[in-house]
C-alpha positions, 0 to 999 in steps of 0.5 A: 480318552480312546473310548467310553462315555463320560460320567456325570461330573460329580463329587460323592462321598464314595469318590471322596473316600476312594481318593482319600484312601489312595492319595491321602488327601481330601478330594475338593473338586468335582470330577468327571471320570470316563466309563470303561475308558482306555487312556494313553499314558507316558511311562514316566507318568505311571512311574511317578507312583510306587508299585505299592500305590498300584497294588493298593488301588488294585486291592480296592477292586479285586476283593483282596482287601475286605473294605467297602469305602462306599458304605453299601451293606453286604459289599466286600469290594467297592466297584460300584463307584470306581 
């Protein structure tokens, strides 16, 4: 990572739901994402996923999809966990 502290390594129902929504598989290992981090990624790595994949990912956090994967009442988007 280029910046940002690392979150506590964990496996929560919320993170599991987000992973399943995006990748279609169960998350089985503990992850430790970085807060507010920026990464350098090769273009080929980015192109491994379709444009639709990234649009789906964006839709989870920008409010265009009325979904709450984390089950917090009154939330229209699930930015509190990813």
